[in-house]
C-alpha positions as CSV (number, residue, x, y, z in Angstrom):
1,M,2.0,-39.7,9.4
2,E,-0.1,-42.7,10.6
3,K,0.5,-44.0,14.1
4,I,-0.2,-47.5,15.4
5,H,-0.8,-47.6,19.1
6,S,-0.8,-50.3,21.8
7,E,-3.9,-50.9,24.0
8,S,-2.4,-48.5,26.5
9,G,-1.9,-45.8,23.9
10,E,1.8,-46.2,23.4
11,V,3.0,-45.3,19.9
12,L,4.4,-48.6,18.5
13,M,4.8,-47.7,14.8
14,T,4.8,-44.7,12.6
15,L,4.0,-45.2,8.9
16,S,3.8,-42.7,6.1
17,P,0.8,-43.3,3.8
18,L,1.0,-42.8,0.0
19,I,-2.7,-42.4,-0.5
20,D,-5.2,-40.8,1.9
21,F,-8.3,-42.1,0.2
22,T,-10.5,-41.1,3.1
23,H,-10.3,-37.5,1.8
24,L,-11.5,-38.3,-1.7
25,K,-15.1,-37.3,-2.3
26,F,-16.8,-38.5,-5.5
27,E,-19.4,-35.9,-6.4
28,S,-21.4,-35.7,-9.6
29,E,-18.9,-33.2,-10.9
30,P,-15.7,-34.3,-9.3
31,A,-12.5,-32.4,-9.2
32,S,-9.8,-33.8,-11.4
33,E,-7.8,-35.3,-8.4
34,A,-11.0,-37.0,-7.2
35,T,-12.0,-38.6,-10.5
36,P,-12.8,-42.3,-9.9
37,L,-10.2,-44.6,-11.4
38,H,-12.6,-46.4,-13.7
39,I,-12.5,-43.2,-15.9
40,K,-9.0,-44.2,-16.8
41,A,-9.9,-47.9,-17.5
42,T,-8.8,-49.3,-20.8
43,A,-10.1,-52.3,-22.6
44,R,-7.7,-55.1,-23.3
45,E,-7.9,-58.5,-25.0
46,V,-7.9,-61.1,-22.2
47,E,-5.6,-63.9,-22.9
48,K,-5.0,-67.0,-20.8
49,Q,-1.8,-66.8,-18.8
50,T,-0.5,-70.2,-19.3
51,E,1.9,-70.1,-16.4
52,L,-0.9,-70.0,-13.9
53,S,-0.9,-73.1,-11.7
54,P,-4.4,-74.4,-10.8
55,I,-4.2,-73.0,-7.3
56,H,-3.6,-69.5,-8.9
57,D,-6.4,-69.7,-11.5
58,F,-8.6,-67.4,-9.5
59,M,-11.1,-66.7,-12.3
60,G,-11.7,-70.4,-12.4
61,K,-12.4,-70.4,-8.7
62,L,-14.8,-67.4,-9.0
63,R,-16.8,-69.2,-11.6
64,Q,-17.6,-72.1,-9.3
65,P,-21.4,-72.6,-8.8
66,D,-21.4,-71.6,-5.2
67,V,-19.7,-68.2,-5.8
68,L,-20.5,-67.3,-9.4
69,N,-23.5,-65.2,-8.3
70,K,-21.3,-63.1,-6.1
71,L,-19.1,-62.3,-9.1
72,K,-22.1,-61.4,-11.2
73,E,-23.5,-59.2,-8.5
74,Y,-20.2,-57.3,-8.2
75,V,-19.9,-56.9,-12.0
76,R,-23.5,-55.7,-12.4
77,W,-23.0,-53.2,-9.6
78,Q,-19.9,-51.8,-11.2
79,I,-21.8,-51.5,-14.5
80,E,-24.6,-49.6,-12.8
81,W,-22.2,-47.3,-11.0
82,R,-20.1,-46.5,-14.0
83,N,-23.1,-45.8,-16.2
84,G,-24.6,-43.6,-13.5
85,Y,-21.4,-41.7,-13.2
86,A,-21.1,-41.3,-17.0
87,N,-24.5,-39.8,-17.3
88,G,-24.2,-37.6,-14.2
89,S,-27.1,-39.3,-12.4
90,L,-25.1,-41.1,-9.6
91,T,-22.4,-40.3,-7.1
92,L,-20.3,-43.0,-5.6
93,E,-22.0,-42.6,-2.2
94,E,-25.4,-42.9,-3.8
95,A,-24.3,-46.0,-5.7
96,L,-23.0,-47.5,-2.5
97,E,-26.6,-47.5,-1.1
98,N,-27.3,-50.3,-3.6
99,A,-24.0,-52.1,-3.3
100,P,-24.1,-55.9,-2.9
101,I,-24.0,-57.0,0.7
102,S,-21.3,-59.6,0.8
103,A,-18.2,-60.6,2.6
104,P,-14.9,-61.5,0.9
105,I,-14.8,-65.2,-0.2
106,S,-11.3,-65.6,1.2
107,I,-9.2,-63.9,3.8
108,N,-5.6,-64.1,5.0
109,L,-5.9,-64.1,8.8
110,D,-2.9,-62.8,10.7
111,V,-3.8,-64.0,14.2
112,T,-0.8,-62.3,15.8
113,T,2.3,-60.2,15.2
114,A,4.4,-62.3,17.7
115,C,7.1,-64.4,16.3
116,N,9.8,-66.6,17.9
117,Y,12.2,-66.4,14.9
118,R,14.5,-63.6,13.6
119,C,14.6,-64.3,9.9
120,D,16.8,-61.9,8.0
121,H,14.5,-62.3,4.9
122,C,11.2,-61.6,6.7
123,V,9.1,-59.2,4.7
124,D,7.1,-58.3,7.8
125,M,10.1,-57.6,10.1
126,D,9.0,-54.1,10.9
127,I,5.7,-55.2,12.5
128,L,6.8,-58.2,14.5
129,N,6.5,-58.5,18.3
130,K,4.7,-55.1,18.7
131,N,2.2,-56.3,21.3
132,I,-0.7,-55.4,19.1
133,N,-3.5,-57.9,19.7
134,Y,-7.1,-58.7,19.0
135,E,-9.8,-59.1,21.5
136,H,-10.3,-62.8,21.0
137,E,-14.1,-62.9,21.3
138,K,-14.4,-60.0,18.9
139,L,-12.1,-61.8,16.4
140,K,-14.4,-64.8,16.6
141,D,-17.4,-62.6,16.1
142,S,-15.8,-61.1,13.0
143,L,-15.3,-64.6,11.6
144,T,-18.9,-65.5,12.4
145,Y,-20.4,-62.5,10.6
146,L,-18.0,-63.0,7.6
147,A,-19.1,-66.6,7.3
148,E,-22.7,-65.6,7.4
149,K,-22.1,-63.2,4.5
150,G,-20.2,-65.6,2.3
151,L,-16.7,-66.2,3.6
152,R,-15.5,-69.6,2.4
153,S,-11.8,-69.9,3.1
154,V,-9.3,-68.6,5.6
155,I,-5.5,-68.8,5.4
156,I,-4.0,-68.4,8.8
157,I,-0.7,-66.9,8.0
158,G,1.8,-64.0,8.3
159,G,2.5,-61.0,10.3
160,G,3.9,-63.3,13.0
161,E,3.9,-67.1,13.8
162,P,0.2,-68.1,14.0
163,T,0.8,-71.0,16.4
164,A,2.2,-68.5,18.9
165,Y,-1.3,-67.1,19.3
166,K,-2.8,-68.6,22.5
167,G,-6.2,-68.8,20.9
168,F,-5.0,-70.6,17.8
169,E,-6.8,-73.9,18.5
170,D,-10.0,-72.2,19.3
171,I,-10.0,-70.2,16.1
172,V,-9.3,-73.3,14.0
173,R,-12.2,-75.2,15.6
174,H,-14.5,-72.2,15.4
175,L,-13.8,-71.9,11.6
176,K,-14.2,-75.6,11.0
177,A,-17.5,-75.6,12.9
178,M,-18.7,-73.1,10.3
179,N,-17.5,-75.3,7.4
180,I,-14.7,-72.9,6.4
181,Q,-11.8,-74.2,4.4
182,I,-8.5,-73.6,6.3
183,G,-4.9,-73.2,5.3
184,V,-2.1,-72.6,7.9
185,V,1.3,-71.3,7.2
186,T,3.7,-71.9,10.1
187,N,7.4,-71.9,10.8
188,G,7.0,-75.4,12.4
189,S,8.4,-74.6,15.8
190,M,5.2,-75.4,17.6
191,L,3.7,-78.3,15.7
192,K,2.0,-79.6,18.9
193,K,-0.5,-76.9,18.1
194,I,-1.1,-78.4,14.7
195,E,-1.4,-81.9,16.2
196,A,-4.0,-80.5,18.6
197,V,-6.3,-79.5,15.7
198,A,-5.4,-82.2,13.2
199,D,-8.6,-84.1,14.0
200,V,-10.9,-81.4,12.6
201,L,-9.0,-80.7,9.3
202,E,-10.4,-82.0,6.1
203,E,-9.3,-83.0,2.6
204,R,-9.3,-79.5,1.2
205,D,-7.5,-78.0,4.2
206,W,-3.7,-77.7,4.3
207,V,-0.7,-76.8,6.5
208,R,2.5,-75.4,4.9
209,L,5.8,-75.2,6.8
210,S,8.2,-72.4,5.8
211,L,11.5,-74.2,6.0
212,D,13.6,-72.9,3.0
213,S,16.5,-75.2,3.5
214,G,17.9,-78.7,3.1
215,T,20.3,-78.8,6.1
216,N,20.1,-77.8,9.8
217,E,23.0,-75.4,9.4
218,T,21.3,-73.3,6.6
219,F,17.9,-73.5,8.4
220,R,19.3,-72.1,11.6
221,A,21.3,-69.4,9.8
222,M,18.3,-68.3,7.8
223,H,15.6,-68.4,10.5
224,K,17.5,-67.9,13.8
225,P,14.9,-69.7,15.9
226,G,14.9,-68.8,19.6
227,S,15.3,-72.4,20.8
228,K,18.4,-74.5,20.3
229,K,16.4,-77.7,19.9
230,C,14.6,-76.2,16.9
231,T,16.4,-77.6,13.9
232,L,15.2,-78.6,10.4
233,E,15.3,-82.3,11.1
234,W,13.6,-81.9,14.5
235,I,10.7,-80.1,12.8
236,C,10.4,-82.6,10.1
237,S,10.3,-85.5,12.6
238,H,6.9,-84.3,13.7
239,I,5.2,-84.8,10.4
240,P,4.7,-88.6,10.5
241,N,2.8,-88.4,13.8
242,I,0.5,-85.7,12.4
243,K,-0.1,-87.8,9.3
244,K,-0.9,-90.7,11.6
245,I,-3.5,-88.6,13.5
246,N,-5.1,-87.5,10.3
247,P,-3.8,-88.3,6.8
248,N,-6.6,-86.5,4.9
249,F,-5.3,-83.0,4.8
250,Q,-2.2,-81.8,2.9
251,I,1.1,-80.9,4.6
252,G,3.6,-79.0,2.5
253,F,7.3,-78.0,2.7
254,S,7.8,-74.4,1.5
255,F,11.2,-73.4,0.0
256,I,11.9,-69.8,-0.9
257,I,14.9,-70.0,-3.3
258,V,17.6,-67.5,-2.4
259,W,20.6,-67.0,-4.7
260,K,23.8,-64.9,-4.3
261,D,23.3,-61.2,-3.8
262,C,19.6,-61.4,-2.7
263,E,19.1,-58.7,-0.2
264,T,16.3,-57.2,2.0
265,N,16.1,-55.2,5.2
266,D,19.6,-54.0,4.2
267,T,20.9,-57.5,4.8
268,K,22.4,-60.1,2.5
269,I,20.3,-63.3,2.7
270,I,21.7,-66.8,3.2
271,E,22.0,-68.5,-0.2
272,N,20.2,-71.9,-0.3
273,V,20.0,-72.6,-4.1
274,D,22.4,-75.6,-3.7
275,E,20.0,-77.3,-1.2
276,I,16.9,-77.6,-3.5
277,V,17.4,-81.3,-4.1
278,M,18.3,-82.1,-0.5
279,A,15.2,-80.3,0.7
280,A,13.0,-82.3,-1.7
281,K,14.5,-85.6,-0.4
282,L,14.0,-84.6,3.2
283,A,10.4,-83.6,2.6
284,K,9.6,-86.9,0.9
285,D,11.4,-89.0,3.5
286,H,9.3,-87.3,6.3
287,Q,5.9,-87.8,4.6
288,F,5.2,-84.3,3.4
289,N,2.6,-84.3,0.6
290,Y,4.6,-81.8,-1.5
291,I,7.5,-79.3,-1.6
292,S,6.7,-75.9,-3.1
293,F,9.5,-73.8,-4.6
294,K,9.1,-70.1,-5.0
295,P,11.5,-67.2,-5.7
296,F,12.8,-64.8,-3.1
297,L,10.7,-61.6,-2.6
298,T,11.8,-58.3,-1.2
299,R,10.0,-55.0,-0.4
300,A,9.8,-52.1,-2.9
301,E,11.4,-48.9,-1.6
302,T,8.6,-46.7,-3.0
303,N,5.5,-48.3,-1.4
304,N,6.7,-51.3,0.7
305,A,5.0,-53.8,-1.7
306,E,6.3,-57.3,-2.0
307,I,8.1,-57.7,-5.3
308,I,10.6,-59.9,-7.2
309,G,13.8,-57.8,-6.9
310,I,15.6,-58.7,-10.2
311,E,18.0,-55.9,-11.0
312,K,20.9,-57.8,-12.4
313,E,21.9,-58.2,-16.0
314,R,20.1,-60.7,-18.2
315,E,23.1,-63.1,-18.4
316,Y,23.3,-63.3,-14.6
317,V,19.6,-64.0,-14.2
318,E,19.8,-66.7,-16.9
319,S,22.6,-68.5,-15.2
320,I,20.8,-68.5,-11.9
321,M,17.6,-69.8,-13.5
322,K,19.5,-72.6,-15.2
323,K,20.9,-73.7,-11.9
324,I,17.5,-73.6,-10.3
325,R,15.9,-75.4,-13.3
326,D,18.5,-78.2,-13.1
327,S,17.9,-78.7,-9.4
328,I,14.1,-78.7,-9.7
329,N,14.3,-81.2,-12.6
330,E,16.4,-83.5,-10.4
331,S,13.9,-83.0,-7.6
332,K,11.0,-83.9,-9.8
333,K,12.4,-87.4,-10.1
334,L,10.9,-87.9,-6.6
335,D,7.4,-87.3,-7.8
336,D,5.0,-90.1,-7.2
337,D,1.3,-90.7,-6.1
338,N,2.1,-89.5,-2.6
339,F,4.6,-86.7,-3.2
340,A,4.7,-83.8,-5.6
341,V,7.3,-81.1,-6.5
342,I,5.5,-77.8,-7.2
343,E,6.8,-74.7,-8.8
344,S,5.0,-71.4,-8.0
345,T,3.7,-69.2,-10.7
346,N,6.2,-66.5,-9.6
347,L,9.0,-68.9,-10.2
348,R,7.7,-70.0,-13.6
349,V,7.3,-66.4,-14.9
350,L,10.7,-65.5,-13.5
351,E,12.3,-68.4,-15.3
352,N,10.7,-67.8,-18.7
353,G,11.1,-64.0,-18.6
354,T,7.3,-63.2,-18.6
355,Y,7.1,-61.9,-15.1
356,M,6.9,-58.3,-16.3
357,N,3.5,-59.2,-17.9
358,Y,2.1,-59.7,-14.4
359,T,3.1,-56.1,-13.5
360,D,0.8,-54.7,-16.2
361,Q,-2.1,-53.9,-13.9
362,P,-5.5,-52.4,-14.6
363,H,-6.3,-49.2,-12.7
364,N,-9.0,-50.9,-10.6
365,C,-8.0,-53.9,-8.5
366,H,-11.3,-55.8,-8.3
367,M,-9.9,-58.8,-6.5
368,Q,-9.7,-56.8,-3.2
369,Y,-13.5,-57.2,-3.1
370,F,-13.2,-61.0,-3.0
371,R,-10.1,-61.5,-0.8
372,Q,-8.6,-59.4,2.0
373,V,-6.2,-59.5,4.9
374,L,-7.5,-59.4,8.5
375,S,-4.7,-58.4,10.9
376,P,-4.3,-57.1,14.5
377,L,-3.2,-53.9,12.6
378,G,-6.4,-53.6,10.7
379,I,-8.1,-54.9,7.5
380,F,-6.1,-54.5,4.3
381,N,-6.9,-54.9,0.6
382,C,-4.1,-57.4,-0.3
383,P,-1.5,-59.8,1.2
384,V,1.1,-57.7,-0.6
385,Y,0.1,-54.7,1.4
386,R,-0.6,-56.0,4.9
387,H,0.1,-53.2,7.4
388,V,0.5,-50.6,4.6
389,P,-1.7,-47.6,5.4
390,Q,-2.8,-46.8,1.8
391,A,-4.4,-50.3,1.7
392,L,-6.3,-50.0,5.0
393,L,-10.0,-50.8,4.8
394,G,-10.9,-50.7,8.5
395,E,-9.7,-51.3,12.0
396,K,-9.0,-54.8,13.3
397,H,-12.6,-55.4,14.6
398,A,-14.4,-53.7,11.8
399,Y,-16.1,-57.0,10.8
400,D,-17.4,-57.9,14.3
401,S,-21.0,-57.0,13.4
402,Q,-23.4,-57.2,10.4
403,A,-23.2,-53.4,10.1
404,G,-19.4,-53.6,10.2
405,V,-19.4,-56.1,7.3
406,I,-21.6,-53.8,5.2
407,E,-19.6,-50.6,6.0
408,T,-16.2,-52.3,5.5
409,Q,-17.2,-53.7,2.1
410,K,-18.4,-50.2,1.2
411,N,-14.9,-48.9,2.1
412,T,-13.6,-51.6,-0.2
413,L,-15.7,-50.3,-3.1
414,R,-14.4,-46.8,-2.3
415,L,-10.8,-48.0,-2.3
416,I,-11.3,-49.8,-5.6
417,E,-11.9,-46.3,-7.0
418,A,-9.0,-44.7,-5.2
419,F,-6.2,-47.3,-5.1
420,D,-4.5,-47.0,-8.5
421,A,-3.0,-50.5,-9.1
422,T,-1.4,-49.2,-12.3
423,Q,0.8,-47.0,-10.0
424,E,0.8,-48.8,-6.7
425,C,1.5,-52.2,-8.1
426,K,3.6,-51.4,-11.1
427,D,6.5,-53.5,-9.7
428,V,4.4,-56.3,-8.2
429,T,4.3,-59.6,-10.0
430,C,0.6,-60.0,-9.2
431,L,-1.0,-63.4,-9.2
432,Y,-4.4,-61.7,-9.4
433,N,-3.4,-59.9,-12.6
434,H,-5.4,-62.1,-14.9
435,A,-8.5,-62.2,-12.7
436,N,-8.5,-58.4,-12.5
437,W,-8.3,-58.0,-16.3
438,F,-11.0,-60.7,-16.7
439,I,-13.4,-58.9,-14.4
440,E,-12.6,-55.5,-16.1
441,D,-13.5,-57.2,-19.4
442,L,-16.8,-58.5,-18.0
443,I,-17.7,-54.9,-16.8
444,N,-17.0,-53.6,-20.3
445,H,-18.8,-56.4,-22.0
446,P,-21.8,-57.4,-19.7
447,E,-23.2,-59.7,-22.4
448,K,-20.4,-62.1,-21.5
449,L,-21.9,-62.6,-18.0
450,D,-24.6,-65.0,-19.2
451,S,-22.2,-67.2,-21.0
452,L,-19.8,-67.8,-18.0
453,D,-19.2,-71.5,-17.5
454,S,-20.0,-72.6,-14.0
455,S,-20.0,-76.3,-14.5
456,F,-16.7,-77.1,-12.9
457,D,-16.8,-77.2,-9.1
458,R,-13.2,-77.3,-7.8
459,N,-14.3,-77.2,-4.2
460,D,-11.4,-74.8,-3.7
461,Y,-12.2,-71.3,-2.3
462,F,-8.7,-70.1,-1.5
463,L,-8.0,-66.8,-3.2
């Protein structure tokens, strides 16, 4: 059992890992249980997943001129390692000596586990308010070394409420001084913190508010904010002033759609499906740039992964999807040059019934090399697995030196050969699915590397 301790040594959490990859040793003649995952890899025809929205076209982002060489370096290293293993001339540890020295392109940064809400539907409920913290200067050092080694974007997000972190403004300004693209996901309760950094945010930066409702009553029932003054309309009333300070970055209204019988944390979640249109009107009236609709997610019982929990009969799901579709179509009538209604990829694939295609994972998850989660609990391989031990790449300050960046990325390459996405992610509707299969195809067909098109620069490095 893995234990998470406070600074004083108090045991705060006890977690049970599914995979103890640190015990795996890849020798030239490995035991069957230590065989690297690429041995199981299968070729597959790579088809474009048409449901992918541009923000989820991660292979398109990896083909941008500024990061294409990083993709090629990784693929070529994988080819060298696999060929060396196949002919018995190379162990993984030997291959790691020639591994590319590079930071992930994008990270999710959980700056705190503290939160001032008590949302029933929170997927991170079991880690909130545990008094587990960074050393602030070491966190800044980590971001500096990551930026020097190729970090291009940071999404300041979950695990807690980021604006509750006392060093929030300092972190944002530190990142912008290094020309890092920034996204912030906030509950909106402390928008003065956003106002304080609005002056440094740029066109490709964004702030997204998790609001999930169209009325004050539903908002307070779902989120249970600590302050009585914190209502949906009170939060929205701050947006015009932020836009006045700086209209250049995007501000979004996030709406997780919850229907009857949605359940997580052994609790029935407040239904909000009837408030889709009201929320869209509220967002437009208060100068949000967009509203984004996505389906409710829960945690898998087997491995704690975030999944779409659809277990009802087909007719029930179809009736819910029709209700959602009608409401979104009505909301789309509000679209104009200044406001957009956005449907997440998860919602599209749930509606058209193709979401199971996104659970068909390759054995190797390559995308964990290019994007990770940095949290007070440690460094993890995927947003779906933040705080889950089998996804742990290093402790919270493992990136606070150049040597730490190198060693943690070696741990990442080790985990790519030990974390079997086919099993661990079999119930996850993975937005990185297409990118993983695309990279696997490049490894199997290296001749395709030279023909990769890098002409389109999206200037979007969020993964």
